[in-house]
Each structure stands twice: as C-alpha cells, then as structure tokens.
N, C-alpha and C positions, 0 to 999 in steps of 0.2 A: 252414205257416212250416215251417222248421228249425231244429233248435237243433244247437249246437257240442257236439260230447261232451266231458262232464265229466270228472274224475277218477273221478267214482262209477259217469261211463257205461263206463269201458275198461275190456276183461275180463280178469279175475282168471287169474295163472297157474295151471298147474296145480303141483298139488304135486309137489317134485322139477326143476321145470325153472329153467333158467337164465334170467335175464333182461339182456337184451343191451343198450347205449346204442350210436345210430350214433355214428363219428366228430364228424360236423357237428353232432349234437345236445350232445356231452359239449366241444365244443372254448368256450374262455371269449369271451364279444366283446369285441372290441378297441374301446377308448375312441376317439371321435373327435379325429382332430388339431386342435389349436389353433393357428390362424394367429396367428404374431408376427413381430416383425421382425428383424434381428438384435441383436443383445446384445452390447457390450463386455465381456468377461473380465478380470481380472488374471490373473496368475500361480497365483493359489492356486483358480481356478475362479468366483468369485463374481463380482456383476454389478459392471462399473467404475463403470455410470451407466444413464439409461432408455435406451430405445428409441428409433433418431431417430423425429421428428412428436410424443413423449410431452410433456404437459406442456401450458405455455401459451406461446403463438406469440412470438418475442423482438419487442419493439417495434420499430417503426421507426422512426431517427434522426429528430429536427427539421430543417427547412430549414439553423440557424445550424448543427447539427453536421455536417451532410453541406457546409456550404460549407467550414468549417474541416477534417475533414477531405481533400476534394478541394485547397485549398490546401497542406496537409502533405506529401500525395503527388507534387506537381506542383512542389514549392519542389526546390532544389536540397540537398544532406547538407548544407552548410554554412550554410543560412541560420539555422537552429534555434538552434545554436551561437552566431555571429553576434550574432542578438538579444539572447543571454544576456551575450556580453561588454559590449554595449550597455546593460544596465540595471547593469552591475555598473559598468564607465564613469561611469554618470550619477550612481550614490551617491558615486561618489569624485569626481566634479566639484562636485559637491555639496558634499560634506566640505570641499574645498578653496576653495571659493569663500565659503562662508559664514563658514569661521573659526569654528566653535565653541563654541573655548577662548575666545573673547571678546563670547562672545553674553550676552544678557540671561536670566535664568532663565524671564522670561514671552515669549522671543519666539517666534514662530512659528515651525515648529511648535517647539509644546511638549510636553513630556509632561503628560497630564491628571492622571495619578495624583499625580505630583510637586506642578503647582502646585496641587490642592486638599488632601494631606494634608501635602503636605513633606515625602514619602516617597520612595525611590527606588524605581523600578521594576526588573524583571528586567532591561533593554535602557538605565536609562540609565547613558550615560558611554560608551556604543557609539560614537556619532559624534564624541567627541573622540578617544577612543581610535583609532579611523580615521585620524582628522586627525593625530596621532602618529605615529602608523606610518607614513603614507607622508612624513612626513616625516624619517624613521629612529630617535626620541625611543621606543624602545621602556619605557624604564623608566617615564617622563611616561606610556604609551599601557598598560601593566599598572595602574599609579595609579588610572588610571579605570576602566579593567575587566577584569581579570586572566583569567577564563574567554573572552573575548572574544579578545585575546592568543596565548591559551593554545590555542584552535580554529581559528585563522586557519591555520594553516600544510597543517594535517588539509582542511579546506576549500576551500582553495586546489590544493593536491593532486588534489583528489575530483574540484573544475570541470576543472581541466587534462585529466586522465585522460576525461573525458564529455566536452568539448569535441573533444577528440582524434582520438575514436573518431569519431566523431557524422561529423567535416570531414573527416579524413585518413586515417582508417583505422588511426590508432596503436594499440599492443596495450601499455599501458605495465602494470606490476606493477600488482596490483589491490589496493586497499586493504581488505581487508576489517575490517568493526565491525560488531560482534557485538550480539546486543539486550538482552544483561547489557550492554556496554559503554557503550549509548544511556542504557540505564536508567542507570548511575553517573554518568553526566555529568548527565543531568536533577537527578538528589537533590543530585549537588554543586551544580549552579546555583539551586537552590531554596535549599539549607542556605546560600549567596553572597547570596543576596536577602536573607535574613533577618537575616544579620549585619553586613552593610553600614549595616545600620539601628537598630543598638541602640545607646544611647546611652554607652557607655563605652570606654575605650582598653582593646585595640588595636584595635578594630573601626570608630571614630570615622575613623580613616585610609580604610576603603574608601567613605564617604561623601563623592559626588561634588556 
C-alpha cells in the first residue's frame, strides 16, 4: 500500500535555504460562475425586478375573460364609448319617464335606508336633481342634491374627453384631479350627508 506524503513527510529545507512556491500553487482558486438570467436594473444599478421565469407562473385567464378580451380586441374603437353613451342615455331616459318629483316615497325603486329609517342616504335626491337639470331648473336641482349639481360639469367633461379620445382620437385638454381633491370632495360629501339629516334649521332645507 502506498501512502500520500503528508506535511510531516516533506523534507525540511536546509538552514539558510529559500523556500520557493510555484505560481500555479500561489494563484487563488476562482469561484465557479453562477448561471443567472438577465436582471433588469434601474439607473442606480439596483435590480428593478426578478429575472424572467422567477416566481410563480402567471395564471391563465378563464374562458369568459378570454371571450371578453377577444371581443374587445375585435370591436371597433367607438364601440365602448357608444356603450357608455347608451348607459348614460338610459339613466337620463329613466329620469325623464319616471318623473321622480311626483313619485311616492315608497315607489319602486326606492332607497332602502330612507324607507326603513327615514334618513337621507348620500345619494338621495340625485335622480330628482337630474330631472330638474334636464329641464333647466338648476336652483331646484341644487335644492335636491347640491354636490351632484356641482360635480356634474366636471363629470361631463371627463366623459366627453374620454369618449372623444377613444372613438375619434380627440386630444382635449386633460383635467388633472389630484388625490387630495378627490379626498376633499368625498369628505364634503360625507359632511353633506350628515348635515342634511339634522333636524335643525337651516339644515332641514337640505332634507329631501
């Protein structure tokens, strides 16, 4: 049996001799490269996201979702705005035909909150306000729902800008509404919904 010579078996150098090491033995051992896919990086050099194929696979859409996507891709660009215009026209037609200003409080469809508690909900009076707007009576419309009349021009402009861009490629000036403005409007709507139910003047004038 042959044995591999260990450190104790190596010959000791003579006194005064210089011990030399070959360049191959002195060179550090390089680490093996790690295979990795391309990783996107931002301007600072940090990874912007996981490499392709990393993580869970994207779930496949169901049959109904695929049908809706195919229908959207094959439909003309004016189809979606036309459907939205149809929904708005249907709401206006319902307000005109039903004449909610002469309807009974419990006439269907009715507000469940007002029917059970007698309190105005945040949307109570909106249909009547729309009826008065369509007839050009803005003071009466504001009497029934002031915030609806206030927001109506902004909503109309946003709708026309979106529909015109989708259908005809119009580039109307963009109406930028920040999150603070939206939060302030929702807070005002909440305060209006509370104040209109207080049983003291002048808040009783907002009760519909």
